[in-house]
C-alpha positions as CSV (number, residue, x, y, z in Angstrom):
1,M,78.4,117.1,65.8
2,L,81.0,118.9,67.9
3,G,83.4,117.2,70.3
4,L,84.2,119.0,73.5
5,Y,87.7,118.5,74.9
6,I,88.4,119.4,78.5
7,H,92.1,119.7,79.5
8,I,93.1,118.9,83.0
9,P,96.9,119.7,83.5
10,F,97.5,118.3,87.0
11,C,99.6,115.2,87.7
12,S,100.8,113.5,91.0
13,A,104.2,113.1,89.4
14,I,105.7,114.0,86.1
15,C,106.6,111.0,84.0
16,N,110.1,111.1,82.6
17,Y,109.0,110.7,79.0
18,C,106.0,113.0,78.9
19,N,105.8,116.0,76.6
20,F,102.2,117.0,77.3
21,N,101.0,120.3,78.8
22,R,101.0,119.4,82.5
23,G,102.3,120.3,85.9
24,L,102.3,119.0,89.5
25,F,99.1,118.9,91.5
26,D,98.2,122.1,93.4
27,G,94.9,121.9,95.3
28,A,94.3,125.6,95.5
29,L,95.1,126.1,91.8
30,K,92.9,123.2,90.9
31,T,90.0,124.8,92.6
32,R,90.5,128.1,90.6
33,Y,91.1,126.1,87.5
34,V,87.8,124.3,87.7
35,D,86.1,127.6,88.2
36,A,87.8,129.0,85.1
37,L,86.9,126.0,83.0
38,V,83.2,126.3,84.0
39,A,83.4,130.1,83.2
40,E,85.0,129.5,79.8
41,I,82.4,126.9,78.9
42,E,79.5,129.0,80.1
43,N,80.7,132.1,78.2
44,V,81.1,130.2,75.0
45,G,77.5,129.1,75.4
46,A,76.3,132.6,76.2
47,D,77.9,134.1,73.1
48,P,75.2,134.3,70.3
49,G,78.1,134.3,67.8
50,W,78.6,130.6,68.6
51,S,75.0,129.6,68.6
52,D,71.9,129.5,66.3
53,R,69.7,128.9,69.3
54,G,68.9,132.6,69.9
55,T,70.5,133.3,73.3
56,G,70.3,137.0,72.3
57,G,73.1,138.0,74.5
58,A,71.0,137.5,77.6
59,S,73.9,136.4,79.8
60,S,75.2,138.9,82.3
61,A,78.5,137.2,82.8
62,P,81.3,139.8,82.9
63,T,83.5,137.9,80.6
64,T,81.1,137.5,77.8
65,Q,82.4,140.5,75.7
66,A,85.9,139.1,75.8
67,F,84.8,135.7,74.8
68,N,82.7,137.2,72.0
69,R,85.9,138.6,70.5
70,Q,87.6,135.3,70.8
71,S,84.8,133.4,69.2
72,S,84.0,135.8,66.4
73,I,86.2,133.7,64.1
74,V,83.4,131.1,64.0
75,N,80.4,131.1,61.6
76,R,77.4,132.6,63.5
77,Q,75.1,130.0,62.0
78,S,77.0,127.0,63.1
79,S,75.3,124.3,65.2
80,M,76.1,124.0,68.9
81,K,75.2,120.3,69.0
82,A,77.8,118.1,70.7
83,D,77.9,114.3,71.1
84,T,81.3,113.7,72.9
85,V,83.0,115.2,75.9
86,Y,86.6,114.1,76.6
87,F,88.6,114.8,79.8
88,G,92.3,114.6,78.9
89,G,95.5,115.5,80.6
90,G,97.5,115.5,82.7
91,T,95.6,113.3,85.0
92,P,91.8,114.1,85.0
93,S,91.2,111.5,87.7
94,L,92.8,113.9,90.2
95,L,89.5,115.9,89.9
96,E,86.9,115.1,92.5
97,P,83.7,113.5,91.1
98,A,81.8,116.7,92.1
99,E,84.2,118.8,90.0
100,V,83.7,116.5,87.0
101,A,79.9,116.8,87.6
102,R,80.2,120.7,87.6
103,I,82.1,120.6,84.3
104,T,79.7,118.1,82.5
105,T,76.7,120.2,83.8
106,A,78.3,123.3,82.3
107,C,78.8,121.5,79.0
108,R,75.1,120.5,78.9
109,G,74.0,124.0,79.8
110,A,76.1,125.6,77.1
111,F,75.7,123.1,74.3
112,D,72.9,121.0,72.9
113,V,74.5,117.8,74.1
114,A,73.1,114.5,72.7
115,A,71.3,112.2,75.0
116,D,73.7,109.4,74.1
117,C,76.8,111.6,74.5
118,E,80.1,109.7,75.0
119,V,81.8,111.2,78.1
120,T,85.4,109.9,78.5
121,L,87.7,110.4,81.5
122,E,91.4,109.6,81.3
123,A,92.6,108.0,84.6
124,N,95.8,106.7,86.2
125,P,95.4,103.4,88.1
126,E,96.9,104.7,91.3
127,T,94.4,107.6,91.6
128,V,91.1,105.7,91.7
129,T,89.0,103.5,94.0
130,E,85.7,101.8,93.4
131,A,83.9,104.6,95.3
132,R,85.7,107.3,93.3
133,L,84.9,105.6,90.0
134,A,81.3,105.2,91.0
135,G,81.3,109.0,91.7
136,Y,82.5,109.7,88.2
137,R,79.9,107.3,86.8
138,A,77.2,109.3,88.7
139,A,78.7,112.5,87.3
140,G,78.0,111.4,83.8
141,V,81.2,109.7,82.7
142,D,80.4,106.6,80.7
143,R,83.9,105.7,79.3
144,L,87.2,105.3,81.1
145,S,90.7,105.4,79.5
146,F,93.4,104.0,81.8
147,G,97.0,105.0,81.3
148,V,98.5,101.6,82.0
149,Q,101.4,101.7,79.6
150,S,102.8,98.3,80.6
151,F,102.0,95.2,82.6
152,R,105.7,94.7,83.5
153,D,106.8,96.4,86.8
154,E,110.3,96.9,85.6
155,E,109.2,98.8,82.5
156,L,106.8,100.9,84.6
157,R,109.6,101.9,86.9
158,R,111.7,102.9,84.0
159,L,108.9,105.2,82.8
160,S,108.6,106.6,86.4
161,R,105.0,105.5,86.6
162,L,103.5,105.4,90.1
163,H,101.5,102.2,89.7
164,G,102.4,98.6,89.2
165,A,100.9,95.9,87.1
166,D,98.8,94.6,90.0
167,R,97.4,98.0,90.7
168,A,96.4,98.4,87.0
169,R,94.5,95.1,87.2
170,A,92.8,96.2,90.4
171,A,91.8,99.5,88.9
172,Y,90.3,97.7,86.0
173,A,88.3,95.5,88.3
174,E,87.1,98.5,90.3
175,A,85.9,100.2,87.1
176,R,83.8,97.1,86.3
177,A,82.5,97.0,89.8
178,A,81.6,100.7,89.6
179,G,79.4,100.0,86.5
180,F,81.7,100.9,83.6
181,D,81.1,98.8,80.5
182,N,83.3,100.9,78.2
183,V,86.9,100.8,79.3
184,S,90.1,101.6,77.2
185,L,93.7,100.8,78.1
186,D,96.8,102.6,76.8
187,L,100.0,100.6,76.2
188,M,103.4,101.8,75.1
189,M,105.8,99.9,72.9
190,W,109.5,100.3,72.0
191,L,110.4,101.2,75.6
192,P,114.0,101.3,76.7
193,G,115.4,97.8,77.0
194,Q,112.1,96.3,75.8
195,R,112.3,93.1,73.7
196,V,109.6,91.9,71.4
197,D,108.5,89.2,73.9
198,D,108.4,91.7,76.7
199,W,106.0,93.9,74.7
200,L,103.8,90.9,73.7
201,E,103.5,90.0,77.4
202,S,101.8,93.3,78.1
203,V,99.6,93.0,75.0
204,D,98.4,89.5,76.1
205,A,97.8,90.7,79.6
206,A,95.7,93.6,78.4
207,A,93.7,91.4,76.0
208,A,93.1,88.9,78.8
209,L,91.3,91.6,80.9
210,G,88.9,92.1,78.0
211,P,88.6,95.9,77.7
212,E,86.4,97.3,75.0
213,H,89.2,99.4,73.5
214,L,93.0,99.5,73.4
215,S,95.5,102.2,72.3
216,L,99.0,101.0,71.4
217,Y,101.5,103.9,71.2
218,L,105.1,103.9,70.0
219,L,107.3,105.7,72.6
220,E,108.9,108.8,71.3
221,V,111.9,110.0,73.3
222,Y,111.9,113.8,73.1
223,P,115.2,115.6,73.2
224,N,114.3,117.5,76.4
225,A,112.7,114.6,78.2
226,P,114.5,113.3,81.4
227,L,114.1,109.8,80.1
228,K,116.7,110.6,77.4
229,E,119.3,111.4,80.0
230,E,118.4,108.4,82.1
231,M,118.8,106.2,79.1
232,A,122.2,107.6,78.4
233,R,123.3,107.1,82.1
234,A,121.9,103.6,82.4
235,Q,122.9,102.6,78.9
236,W,119.4,101.6,78.0
237,S,118.6,101.5,74.3
238,Q,115.5,101.0,72.2
239,A,115.2,97.9,70.0
240,P,116.2,98.1,66.3
241,D,113.6,99.4,63.9
242,E,112.8,95.9,62.6
243,D,112.0,94.8,66.2
244,A,109.7,97.8,66.6
245,A,108.0,96.8,63.4
246,A,107.6,93.2,64.7
247,M,106.2,94.6,68.0
248,Y,103.5,96.5,66.1
249,L,102.6,93.9,63.5
250,T,102.5,90.9,65.9
251,A,100.5,92.8,68.5
252,M,97.9,93.7,65.9
253,E,97.7,90.1,64.7
254,R,97.1,88.9,68.3
255,L,94.4,91.5,68.9
256,D,92.7,90.5,65.6
257,A,92.6,86.9,66.9
258,A,91.2,88.2,70.3
259,G,88.2,89.8,68.5
260,Y,89.4,93.4,68.3
261,E,89.1,95.5,65.1
262,Q,91.8,97.9,64.2
263,Y,90.3,101.2,63.1
264,E,93.2,103.6,63.3
265,I,97.0,103.2,63.2
266,S,97.3,103.0,67.0
267,N,93.8,102.0,68.1
268,V,91.7,98.8,68.2
269,A,88.2,98.2,69.6
270,R,85.4,95.7,70.1
271,P,82.7,96.1,67.4
272,G,80.8,99.3,68.1
273,R,83.3,100.6,70.7
274,R,85.5,102.9,68.7
275,S,86.3,106.2,70.5
276,R,83.7,108.5,69.1
277,H,85.6,111.6,70.3
278,N,89.0,110.7,69.0
279,S,87.5,109.6,65.7
280,K,86.6,113.3,65.1
281,Y,90.3,114.1,64.9
282,W,90.8,111.5,62.1
283,T,87.6,112.0,60.1
284,D,87.6,115.8,59.3
285,G,85.5,116.5,62.3
286,E,85.2,119.6,64.5
287,W,85.9,120.1,68.2
288,I,86.2,122.9,70.8
289,G,88.9,122.7,73.5
290,F,88.6,124.2,77.0
291,G,91.4,124.7,79.4
292,C,95.1,125.6,79.2
293,G,96.8,124.5,76.0
294,A,93.5,123.1,74.5
295,H,93.2,123.1,70.7
296,S,90.0,123.8,68.7
297,T,89.1,123.3,65.1
298,R,85.9,124.6,63.6
299,D,84.5,126.0,60.4
300,G,87.9,126.2,58.8
301,A,89.5,128.0,61.8
302,R,92.0,126.7,64.3
303,W,93.2,128.1,67.6
304,K,94.6,127.1,70.9
305,N,94.4,128.4,74.4
306,V,97.4,129.8,76.3
307,S,99.5,126.9,77.7
308,A,100.5,128.0,81.2
309,T,97.9,127.0,83.8
310,E,98.3,130.2,85.9
311,D,98.1,132.4,82.8
312,Y,94.9,130.7,81.6
313,V,93.2,131.0,85.0
314,A,94.3,134.7,85.3
315,R,92.9,135.5,81.8
316,V,89.5,133.9,82.5
317,E,89.3,135.7,85.9
318,A,90.2,139.0,84.3
319,G,87.7,138.5,81.4
320,A,90.4,138.4,78.8
321,P,90.5,136.1,75.8
322,T,92.3,132.8,76.3
323,A,93.0,131.9,72.7
324,T,96.3,132.4,70.9
325,D,97.4,131.4,67.4
326,I,94.0,132.0,65.9
327,R,94.0,131.6,62.2
328,R,91.7,130.6,59.3
329,L,93.0,127.7,57.2
330,S,93.1,127.9,53.5
331,M,91.2,125.2,51.5
332,D,94.4,123.5,50.6
333,E,95.5,123.3,54.2
334,R,92.1,121.9,55.2
335,L,92.3,119.4,52.3
336,G,95.8,118.3,53.3
337,D,94.8,117.8,56.9
338,A,91.7,115.8,55.9
339,L,93.9,113.5,53.8
340,F,96.7,113.3,56.3
341,T,94.4,112.3,59.2
342,G,92.0,110.2,57.1
343,L,94.9,107.9,56.1
344,R,95.5,107.1,59.8
345,T,92.2,105.1,59.8
346,T,91.7,101.7,58.4
347,D,88.6,103.0,56.5
348,G,91.0,105.4,54.8
349,V,89.9,108.4,52.6
350,N,86.7,108.5,50.6
351,L,87.8,110.2,47.4
352,D,84.2,111.0,46.3
353,A,83.5,112.7,49.6
354,V,86.7,114.7,49.4
355,R,85.8,115.8,45.9
356,A,82.3,116.8,47.0
357,R,83.6,118.8,50.0
358,Y,86.8,120.3,48.6
359,G,86.3,120.2,44.8
360,V,89.5,118.3,44.3
361,D,90.2,115.1,42.4
362,V,92.8,113.6,44.8
363,W,94.2,111.1,42.4
364,A,94.6,113.6,39.6
365,R,96.5,116.0,41.9
366,Y,98.6,113.5,43.9
367,G,98.5,110.2,42.0
368,A,101.9,110.4,40.5
369,S,103.4,110.9,44.0
370,L,101.3,108.1,45.5
371,E,101.8,105.5,42.8
372,P,105.1,104.2,44.2
373,F,103.4,103.5,47.5
374,V,100.7,101.6,45.7
375,Q,103.3,99.6,43.8
376,G,105.2,98.9,47.1
377,G,102.1,97.4,48.7
378,W,101.8,100.2,51.3
379,L,98.8,102.0,49.9
380,R,95.7,100.7,48.2
381,R,93.1,102.4,46.0
382,E,89.9,100.5,45.6
383,D,87.0,102.3,43.9
384,S,86.6,105.6,45.7
385,R,88.6,104.5,48.8
386,L,92.3,105.2,49.5
387,Y,93.8,103.5,52.5
388,L,97.1,102.3,54.0
389,T,97.8,98.6,54.3
390,R,98.9,97.4,57.8
391,Q,102.5,97.2,56.5
392,G,102.0,100.7,55.0
393,M,101.0,102.0,58.5
394,L,104.7,101.5,59.4
395,L,105.6,104.1,56.8
396,A,102.6,106.3,57.3
397,H,104.6,109.5,57.6
398,E,106.3,109.0,54.4
399,V,103.0,108.6,52.6
400,M,101.3,111.4,54.4
401,A,104.2,113.8,53.6
402,V,102.7,113.8,50.0
403,F,99.8,115.9,51.4
404,V,101.4,118.1,54.0
């Protein structure tokens, strides 16, 4: 089934390390943006080229013709069934619960959404209250993903985050009180000035709360990020590579012991609590993105919406297509992507399934290049399964470069 991604670009403040498509909160623009999102979702649903449910072009929406042109790259017989909705950002928790409800209602009207659909909302701890979270729950959200990043106030200040560790703990408690039984926390390692023990303090603090899911990301300092200049001025540095490796491996060992299962390079979960939406990205799935800068992949085609928020809103209001960079992937590109992303998961790549879908014997084509990684203990081949060892995950890009 499809995943539906909803991009919310607004933030209360811009974090000094962030390279996502985002901007400062603007109440008037947010109102227009939500209207545009609903219109884009409804017009995709109204286009018979996207659906096999026989809408017959009955919609009278003025933007339908433009969206038909945009969506003509997709197979007209493809299913419109969806089983995940993901609000990402930016800071989606800056939306009012009623606005989230409008968008989820639009999704259910435009798509055949499964009754057990996973609906995730990313949230920052300082933006929520128990009442607000209860409103999101009533709007159909059943999974929260909190951007905590650290449980050490000094590190949060260095990242220009607006919340402290106590506020993160309080937001988690409020989520539980509001009825959420599926909560994920994001943490970041290899921060400026961070030692191995500092990082493990945050890992232990997160595990002590008992969330269903944790995402552990390695900080990447982009050349144009304000953090890079701040690090130079303050003479902050990141730990040596071997310390970064120790941060990763030790954290995973502790989370193993706490009852979590690693299922992707950066993600662990309680049994049965993997992110169903994000798993689509790693298992050769398909998704449609709505909003500025949102990416979509479907039926061998890939496209993204225009990045600027104002430009996106103006295009929807004018009935103009929002997509740019529309292209159909070759079978070799699709194969490379399937192998590249599949190796991010602990399940790895099913070689028989790849042969059935793409007609390629992976080991016959790539075996000579992959054998050194097998000999080094970074990659394993067992029956029809090819997967990275945990040590191999530290060198994932070197292995994946064989395919892409």
